[in-house]
N, C-alpha and C positions, 0 to 999 in steps of 0.2 A: 115371394116374387125368385124367378130366372135371372139370373145374371149373367148374360149374355159377352162369350170373349173370344177376340179374333185371334186367330193359329193361321199360320203360315202367309201371312203377307206379302205383298208385292209393292215394293215403295218406287215411285218417281219423281222426281225432282222438278221443280218447274217454276221458274224466276222471268224477270223481266228487267233487261241490261238495256242502261240508261247511256253509258260514254261509248257506244260502239256508231262507227260512219256510215249506218245502215244503206245510203244512199250509192256507196262508193263499192257497198260488198253485192249492193242490187245490179250495177252496172256489169261488175265484174261475173256474175251468174248469168247474165244477158249474153253480153261480150262470150263468155266460151261455153257457155249450154246450146246457142239457139241453134244448130247446126247438129246437133246429136241426133242418134236413133232415139233414145228416150229421154233428150230433153236435162242430162243429167252428165257432168264428168267431172274431172278431177280437177280440183281448182288449187292443189298444197301447196303449190311451187309461186304462187301470185303472193308478191310482197305486202299487200295490205290485207290478207287473210293472216296472218301472224298474231292479230292480235286475238280474232275469234279462236284461233289453236288453242293459243295459253288459256282463254277463258272453258272451252270445253276440256283441258287435261285439269284446272282448277275445281271446276262444277261436276269434272267425274269421280274426282280424290274427294270431295266435301261427298259428294251422293256415298260412295265406297265407303268411308269412316263412319255416317250413318247405321248403312245397312249392315256394315261388322263390329259394329259399337265400340271404338277405336278410336285412338289419337295419335296412333305409329304414322308414320310418313308413307305414304303409298305409292309406290313409283308406276304411272301411266305410260303408255305410249301410245299416238295415234296413227292405227293400223290404215285407215283411207279419211281421205275428207272430199266430200264432192257438193256442187251446189245440184239442184233441183229446181226446174220450172214447170210450172202445169203439173197434172196427174198423169201417169201413163201406165202403162200395166206392169212395171216395176215396184212402184209406190203406193196401186190406186189395191194391189191384190194383197191378203193380208200375209205376212212374211215376216222372218226374222233374220238374224243377221248370225250366222253357226259359229263364226269365227271370230269373232268377238266379245269381250264380255261387257265393253258397256257401249251403251250408243244414244247419240243427243243429234236434235234438231233446234236448228235455231234459225226462227222465222224471219224472214225480211218484209213479207206481206201478211195478211189476216188467213189463215186456215185451218181447218179443220182436220185433228189428228185422233186417230181412232186406235184403243187396246182392244183385244177379245182376252176375256177372263181365263187365264190357264186352268181352273177347276172346271170345266165346262163339266167334269162328270158330277160333281154334286151338286147340281141344278136339274138332273135327268130326269127327275120325280114333278119337278115343279110346273105348273101351269100359266105362263103369263096372267091369265084372270085371276088367279090367286092374289097377284100383286099387288098393292095399293100405291106402296113406292118402292120406285128402286134403289137401291145401296149396292154398298162393294159385298152384299151376301147372294143377292138375287139378279143382280147385272146378266146377261151375256157378255156382252160389248160395253165401254165407257167411253165418251167424246169428248175430246178436249178441245175450244173454242180459243185456236191460239190468235195474237196480236202481233204485228210490227213491235222485234226487241225481245218476244217470251222466247224460253231457251229450253225444252225440256230433257231429260237424261233417263235413261232407263236401262235396264237388264235388257241387252241383248238377245235375249232365247225370248222375251214376251214378242206374242206374237201382236203385229201390229198393221196399218195403213192410212192411206192420205183419202180424202175426200174432197169436193170440190163445196164447196161454202157456198151456196144457193140465195142466201141473204144478202150475198156478196156481188155489184156487178161490175165486180175486178176481171178484168183478162185474164192477169197472171198470179199463180200461186208463187212466188219464189221461196227456198228455204237455202240454206246449206247444212248437213246432215255430217258424222261422223260418226265411225267405229275404234273403240280403243279397248286395249288387253293392256293386263298388270304385267307389267317387268317383275321377274321374281330373281333374285340372288342366290342360287343355288348352287 
């Protein structure tokens, strides 16, 4: 029997945080983001956001250590941190964050984050009727159902978008997103 090997994998990290005051962060997002055109706004100067900033950096460092296969100290800096309320055209369409290395999203409510396969060309001649079970080799997209407290960290170049959770009767999808870059001592 032929042994299938994985090549050129794309890793994402997902964890659920327990010791974060989600109600406080949710209130900040609602207050700071409710009147903006795209329902998102820079919340980096809010005192209560410092805890989540540190978690973003720590999770980003852990993600990179696994990707790079190292135990070296990795210096990351936050490029931008912002709150999102609901789904708008900036997060509901496939996009990436070109100017950063890593992106993270912390969910304060339920939500769905969709990742597009960066290797779509490898699927060019595969018809969906020939697929019995979708997996990492044959999927165009991958859906992550997120719950309050979930944090996902991924390469910023990975195309992604948010969709409305139709199984959920919630009025708002609220999250805090972050972009990070590596600081190098050159």
